[in-house]
Phi, psi and omega in degrees: 000145177225153180235138175220105184231134167206182185289348180261337189205169177210126177221131173232127185223157179222150172091192188253145176054048181267137178235140182216140174256127180232168174270139178217106183052043178068017177238169182264136176237129178260119180251125172258129185241127177247113185057255186247014186232138171283116187255347180205136177229130181235117181267121178270112186265347177221165171219168185299321181297323177291318177302313184286336177294316185262330176270079191297330182258013174057044177301323184301328180294326176293318180293327174301332183262003183308312180300316179297317179297319180300312182294314181296325180292319180288333180265011183289179181269016178304133182279122179296149176269152184221054174287147183255154172058042178270123176236002180214124177242130176251119176261120178249128180179159181236154175058228180300325177292322180294328180294335177295315177298323179295323177294313178301320180300317180292316182294325182268006187296336181252021177253180180274001178268123177279133183239133173239133177251123181248119175243077184173207188258341196244131175281152177290155180290347183280358179295128179215196186294340179263013180259140172245121177262122179248112179261122182237125175216111182304315180286329185086004184235013181290119190296321180295317182289324175296324177295317177298317180298317180294322178292319181297326180300332182274353185253165179272076181212167176273147183226137171226136176236140179229130177198177176268005182137225175071199182296331181296316179299314180299316181297317183293317178296321181292327185251013175057047179256139179303127185222138176233125180268124180236125185294145174279142177237104178075295185200165179305316182290324179285341180276009186306306183291325178300311181288316183300310185283333171295319180288328173299323176292314183296326186259009190293344177270355183248317185264139182276068175247123185295136177302324179299320180293322179295314179296322177299317182298323179289319178300320180291326174299317181296322177294317182293325179305321180301334183267325192247355184287175181289356174283348180228084183262045181243177182288349175272008169278112185298332178289322177290319178302314179291322180302321181291343180269349183276105180230154177057229183251113179285137172245114187264115174266139184216154171276161185306319184291344182244025178300320181299326178293313182296318180293319177298316179299314178302312181298320181291323174299317182292317183281316185279315185265346179061046177233162173285145177212151185233145175229131181223138171294128187298327179287315179296322180297337177294343183253001180202295188302329183301332183295330182298339180285355177289346176245147178293144179204176177259025176271138182237125183281138172236124185256109176269124185228141178264148180296333183243034177300154176304145182307317181293327177292317177299319178298320182295320177298321179296322178294317178300314181296320176298317179298314180297318181294318179297327182260013177054043177257117180287139179221160179239137179253141175231123184249144175285166171281171168281154178136190181286167186297323178297315180299316180299312184294311184293321179298315179294318180298319178299311179300312187285324175298314180295326176304317182291329176293313180297319180296323178299312181295319177298334179264008180062039181240136177281118184287339190283309185296142176227069187299324181293322176296318178299322178300312181298312182300323180289341180265335185282136178249000000 
């Protein structure tokens, strides 16, 4: 027999392998008991009703399906493009669409294809006949990306456009431009895996990304889902654990190879949680940003690190951690998985995106609406 009594809960149990659910500060605690000892305790910090109360458009349900969406998108009937002699790819896109180009840039960084990511109106002067301009707009109505598409049409280059429809689809059909329609799922940021893996299928004859690496990245998403989805709303969910650490203004330090992850995390914090967030390259910050820690502030450091970061980058992170510890500055570390660069990036984005949803709900904030973005869009011509 065992006894567990306090002012929040009461449990009395007898026998072997006994399990009991009790109340603990108005939350659920799962106790596993082996003979006379409590051997496992799991604190449920959220529940589905709370998620649905604050996540009014059920964004979390889309994230629960990210691995499935990724696999179905890559196995879809999207027709691959087959342009020849491409040595330069320009990805044009904004917001959630722009993050797709940033991921491709990181994945292709060690190949012979030069990649430029444009988040604005103007194409680089280096565009020529061996350049492929890829304009991506989940909505199909992003004014900056439509401007890039119109500019590319006037140049001697290959063009591909991807959207869920909108003005982009109409423009491409009118001007005989290669176009692929990819459905939007919930919102541009939540449509990330749908668009990314559809484009991996569309571009598989042009970009040197191994099929094995793509399948590995999806398999790793499926493994991570078991840990971070809404089926596991306890403290052993790493996304919830990290969410509880996000306070005040996060400052995200990142290595060069994971810049796309850090920028995506920053953007998701801003859109989902509606807070200010900062992202800095850890090496560059060593020459400027580190000085800001000499004064007290409400900024909190988060260190994103890759398992295969350059040796000098790893050394720099150790120096940063030593500096923070000496100055009694609390910091949080986030590590990538082992594997290829695509797997590392997508796995981290899944973890960190879901973290921002959980943090939003814990803060009683609806992650879906972006009223300020809507205000800007209504003013931009």
